[in-house]
C-alpha positions, 0 to 999 in steps of 0.5 A: 417287687419286694425282696420277699416276693422275689425270694418266694418266686425264686425258691418256688421256681427252683423247687418246681424245676427240681420237682419236674425233673424228679416227676419225669424221672419217676414217671419213666421209671414207673413206666419201665417197671410196669413194662417189665412186669408185663413182659415177665408176665407173658414170658412166664405164661408162654414158658408154662404153656410150652412146658404143658404142651410138650408134655401133652404132645411128646409123641406128636405125629408128623401130621395132625392137630396138637393136644391142648390142655385146658387153658383156664389155668393160664388165662387171667383178667387182662391176659389172653392166650391162644394156641395155634397149629404149626400151620397157623390154624386156630386150635384153642383160645382162652374164654376171655377172648370171646371168639376173637383172635389175637393179631400176628406180627406182620412177617408171619409166624415167627417168634416175636414180642410186639405191640398191637391193638384188639378192638381199640385195646392196646396189647403186648403180645408174645408169639413163640413156637412149641417144639418137641425135639426138632419138630414144631408142634404148635404156636403159643400166643400170650397177650397182656392188656396195657389197661392196668398199666395205663390206669396206674400211670394216669393216676401217677400223672395226676398225683405228680401234677396236682401234688407238684402244684400244691408243693410249689405253691406251698414252698413259694408261700412258706419261703416268702413268709420265712424271707419276710421274717428273716428280712424283718431287721432290714425293714426296721432299718428302712423305717429307722433310716426314714425316720432319721431322715425326716426328724434329723435325730439319731437317737432311734435304735434297731431292736437287735436280738442275740442271734448270730446270723448276718442280719442281726449282726447288721442290725447291731452294726447299724446301731453302732453306726447310729451311735457314732453318727449321733455323737458326730452330729452332737459334736458338730452342733456343739462345734457350730454353737461354740464357733458362733459364740467365739466369732461373735465375741471379737466381732461384737468388740470390734463393732462396739469400738468402731461405733464408739469412734464414730459417735465421739468425733473429738475423742482424745488422741490417747483414748483413740489410740487405745480404742484402735489398739483394742480393735487391732487386738480383736482383729488379730484374735479373729484372724487366729480363730479363722485360721484355726477353724480352717486348719480343723476343716482341712483336717476333717476333710482328710487333708493329706500330709507331705511326709519326709524325714524330719530332724525332730531335735532341730525343730525343738531347738527352733521352737525353744528359740521362738519360745524365748522371744515370746516369754514374758517373765517366764523362763524357758529352758532346753533340757535333755536333747537327743537326736531323733529323725521321724517321718512326717510333715515338717510344717505340721510338726513345727506347728505342733511344737509351737502350739504346745509351747504357746499353751505352756507360756499362756498358762504359766504365771510370771516367774514360772518355768517352761522346759522342753526336752527330747528323748529317743526311746526306740522305736519312739521319739518322745518330746516333752513340754513341761510348765510350772503353771496353774495346772488342770483339774483331774475332771477336766483332763479328758476334755483338754483336746476337745474343740473350744474347751476351756477349764473354768478361769484357767482357760478363759478367753482373756488369755487370748487363746482360741480353744482350738490349739490342742485339738489341732495338736491332737490331730497332727499327732494322730496323723503321724501315728503317734500319741499325745498324753497330758499329765497335770497337777493343779497349782503345780503345772502340766506336762504334755508328752508327744510320742512319734515313731522314728524312721527306720 
């Protein structure tokens, strides 16, 4: 059962219960009102008749029949009157009784209001004495039929039942229609999600209006999610294609050299050694690439870092020592060095510094300079790696941290890099709550600055 149908049934049911309670309350209120009107009518008639009888019998003798004025003034449709002697004998009755007598209460002549039936007609009867001084001269009896009251209540019942049915049905249908209109963005989301699942494409978008209600906000959020998924899916596709391309190159080189060794059995020793050296270099490159891919896969899986206080200045000194051993014709200097302690993963921070240093050495020609420095600018520790290398073009700066990105010639595969180092460095900095910034001038060099929060 759809949500629209369920909402229609719920709203119709709730309205039906509310209308039922209202109808019952209205019905009983009307019944009490009509009952009160009957009581007021017969009480008023009794009072008027008693007044008239007292006036006509103010000298009533001890024995005899009371004088009764004309009853035409007191009778009315559905209202019956009769006058009895003080002994209960019939004295006079209204013409509409047609010779019939009104019933008495079961306990005899006594003032009372009671319900009774006269030839199947339900009546409300009021029996009261008429006294002159201390003497009862007569009894007055007035009765009013419930026929008009029953007719009004019957009509009200019909109106409530028929009207309630129409109202509940209308509320259910209207609420279902309104719910369907309100839930239209959900239906569109369902269709879009199904289309995406079938086509595996994230280019589709929902129609998002300018309304500020929750469903339109959900539609806009869903569009933002689709845009994010499209970007992530495209990045994954590019990453897969780039990884395949990067893996294919060393594998092709290794296979070609091994085929060459297999075909030429009597290859000279020097050429054989050069071929094996080339194979070994490609294997090492392939190993670095696989390790970098594994590091990024762990990063994407949300690998947790083991943090503890780390002396960043000691790591920079160690990175400087390793850089000097790796430098080939490039001068490596240690500039300003201020003590700084950060909360982080020591191994990852060491890897970060080595990536930046290796990147600077790789793209700095012989005779160039690489400088490392550390400044403590509360609440940040800022590490800088500067080089006098070939630099980066301005249009390439936004992409330096993309996976497998290489600028033309400057980041060629011949340099031995995997194209993943700076992406890994960016991930390390981000997971330490810091920031990695690059500034570069083509032909003059680059500067990578790492800002990390220091320990309190």
